[in-house]
C-alpha positions in Angstrom: 25.6 -9.8 17.7 23.7 -12.0 19.9 20.2 -11.2 20.0 18.1 -12.5 23.0 14.5 -12.9 23.6 13.0 -14.6 26.6 10.1 -16.6 26.3 7.5 -16.4 28.9 4.0 -17.7 27.9 3.2 -17.0 24.2 5.8 -18.4 21.6 4.1 -16.5 18.7 4.7 -12.9 20.7 8.4 -14.1 21.4 9.0 -15.0 17.7 7.6 -11.4 16.5 9.7 -9.7 19.0 12.8 -11.7 17.9 12.0 -10.7 14.3 11.5 -7.0 15.1 14.9 -7.0 17.0 16.8 -8.6 14.1 15.3 -6.3 11.8 16.1 -3.5 13.7 19.8 -4.5 13.8 19.8 -4.6 10.0 20.6 -8.3 9.7 18.2 -9.0 6.8 19.3 -5.9 4.8 23.0 -6.9 5.5 22.4 -10.3 4.0 20.7 -8.9 1.0 23.6 -6.5 0.4 26.2 -9.3 0.6 24.3 -11.7 -1.5 26.2 -10.8 -4.6 29.0 -8.3 -5.5 28.1 -5.1 -7.3 30.7 -3.1 -9.0 31.2 0.5 -7.8 29.6 1.8 -10.8 26.4 -0.1 -10.8 26.0 0.9 -6.8 26.3 4.4 -7.8 23.8 4.0 -10.8 21.3 2.2 -8.5 21.9 4.9 -5.8 21.1 7.6 -8.2 18.0 5.8 -9.5 16.7 5.6 -5.9 17.2 9.1 -5.3 15.4 10.1 -8.3 12.6 7.8 -7.4 12.4 9.1 -3.8 12.5 12.6 -5.2 9.5 12.1 -7.4 7.7 10.5 -4.6 8.4 13.6 -2.3 7.2 15.8 -5.1 4.0 13.9 -5.7 3.3 14.0 -2.0 3.9 17.7 -1.7 1.8 18.4 -4.8 -1.3 16.5 -3.3 -0.7 18.2 0.0 -1.0 21.7 -1.7 -4.3 20.8 -3.4 
């Protein structure tokens, strides 16, 4: 997974572009996921909590759009 960015001129823009490419490849989230081991039950519990949180957000957004 070699990500390359050619630098022509501004180093700040090249660094920003590299960070965007790395984030798009999913490297930071993969590192975070592999940081520590979660037991399968804990993983399922966290996924369920995320789903509940997202559905509440979606419901709140839909209610505000109706008003």
